[in-house]
N, C-alpha and C positions, 0 to 999 in steps of 0.2 A: 679603359682608353682616356687619359685627362688631357684635355685641350683648351684655346682659349677660343670660346665662341663668340659669334655676333649676338647669339640670343642669351647670353649671360656672362656671367664672370666663369672663371676655370672650374672647371667641374667634369665629372665623369660622365661620359655619353650614356643615355639609354640603348640608343639606336645608332648604327650604322648607315642601314640601306634604308629609304623612304620610296615606295612603291605606288604608283599612282593611276588608279585608275583614269581615262581618258574621256571619252561622252559625258557630261553631266559631273564630272570632275574639275578637269580642266579647262575644257572647253562646252560653250554655250550651246549644245546641240540638241538637247531635250524635244523641244518642241519640233523642229524640222525632220527628226527621225520620227517622231509621231506621224506628221503631217504625210512624211514620203511613204509608210506603211499604209495608211489611210487611200490615199493617192494608188498607191499599184493595186490595191482593191478595187476600188473604181474603176481601174483602167481594163479591169478582167472581170467586172460584173458579179465581184464576191461581195456580200456583206463585212463592212468594214469595221475593226474593233475601236470601241470608244477610246477617246482619249487615257484612262485610268488604265486598259489592257494594254494599249499601246505601249506605253510609258513603262508597265511594270517590266517588262521583257529586254528594256535596255541593259546592255553591259552583257548580254550572252552574245554566243556568235550569232551570224546572221540567218545559219538554219535552223538553230534552236530559238532564236528570237520569233522568226515568223512560224514557227508551227505551235507555239506557245499562243503565238497574238491571235492569230484565226486557225484556232484548230478544229473548226468546222468544214477547212477545204481539204478536199482530197489530196494525199502525199502527191497525186501524178502532177498537180498544177505548180507545187513549188517553185520549180524550174524558173516557169515563166513569172511568177510572183518576186522572184528572186532579182531577177533582169529589172522588172519595172520599179523595183525599189531602188535599186542600184542605179537605174536612168535618172530619177528625181532626186536622189541624193546627190549624185555628181553634178547635176544641175545647181544644187546652191550649197554644194560643200566649199566652194570660194567665198561665201558669203559669211560662214560661221565665224566669229572670233572667240579668244578665249575669255574667262569670267574677268573681271576686273581686279586687277592684281596679282591675278596667277604667275606671271610671266616676271615680276619683281619678288615676288616669295620664291619662287624656282631657282632666281638668279642668287638671291642672298643665300640658299640652301647650298647653292654649287659652291660658291665662294668660301664658305665657311667648310668646305670641305666634306658635306655629307653625299653619300653615294645615290644617285638618285635612280630609280628604273621606272617600267610602263609595265600593265598588264591591261593588257583590254580585252575588249569583245568584237572589236575592228579588224581588219583582215591586215596582212603585211602590207600592201599596198595602199591600202586607205591610210593607214598610220603614217610610214613613211610622207603619203602627201600632205598630209596634215602637218608632220614635222617640218618640212621644208618650206610649205607656206609661210606657216607662224614663224620659222625662222629659231626653232628652240631643240632642234635637235642635238645641238652639241652639249644641253646642258644635261642629258640622261646616259648615263653608263651602259645601260642594260636594258633592251625591251622586249617584250613578248606579247603575242596577238596570238587570236582563239582560232586562226588557219595554219598553225605552225603548232600548236599546242593544244593542250586539253580547253575546253570551255569553262566556266566558271558554272558553278562552285567547286568543281574539282581544281585540287590545290596545286597541279602541275606548273602552271604558269610563275607561281610562287617560289617551288622549290627547284625551277629550272635557274629561276633568279638568282636564290641562294647558291647553287653551285658556279654559275658563272661568274659569282662577284667573291667567293669565299667567304658570304657572311652568313653566321649561321638562323636559322629562323627566328631564334629567341630575340634578336639584334636587328631584326626589320619592323618595319610598320607603314600599314597599308592604309592608305587613302581613297575611300569611294563614296559612292553616293546611293548604293542599292544594297540588297540583302543579298545579292549574286557577291559582291564584292566582298562583304563581312563574313559570309558563309565561307567564302575561297579564303579568307584569311585562317577563320577558324579550324576549315580542314589542315590548313597548312602549318596550325601551330603558330600564327604569325597573330603580333597585336593589330588591331583595326582603330580606325577614327571612322566615324559616319558625317559626310556632310549634308545637311539638308535642303540645300539649293538646287539638287538637280531631278533626279527621275523619280526617286522613292518618296514618300513625304514622311515625316518624321511618325506616325504610330505605325508605319508597316517598318521603317529601320528600327525600330523598338524590338522588333521580335527576334533580332540577330543581336549577336554578341559584339560589341563595341566598348573602347574606353571611353568615349565621350561624342557628341552628337556637336555642330558646330553651324552655325545658320547663314554665316557667308565666309568671305576668304579674311577679313578683317579678324573676325573670330579664330579661325583657323590658324591665322598667323602668331595670333597670342596663344591658343593651346600650344603649337609646337615651339615657343618662346620659352612657356613655362614646364615643358614635357622631355624635348630632346635632349 
């Protein structure tokens, strides 16, 4: 597919569909999610996870996240813990913002006629609320959430996005901030790029397959300019 691109001169595109994780990649929500997990535990009198453990589960569906973040809690208590997490998160959700430069990058990619998608551990209700609040829903062609597909690192969300857009996995790129994102991409046969400004630190991200690591949105934009 040869087109004129804002990212460069006339060239053969490497990717047609760019899929984005949400929390920690598009939205600066990692500290808030960590705090809400810890607050939910305190509400119910449970031992709370430290910051590293709580942030390590970001990107998974809420059920998987809490099971991994507080494995010492009996399963019977998880519904109440989930309710308390949602209570605290909803109280702060409207205060969260996109990473600086992300909106402009997404708008540029969309204007350049790349297909954009989202694969997130958020619920459908949560993602739709955030898309509406930040007024960027129109930028994405297809989105998938953990409560309507499989949770990461299962490849289901990416395979469904491939089917919905009719873009083969070899022409898709995943952008994410956790090993859950990178492993999902590997399981789907999709290339991935890791951003280090989100939930997982660089040393952790290096344990999973990716084409590159970028430290901020400016570096991400430059990488895309050179490699799309």
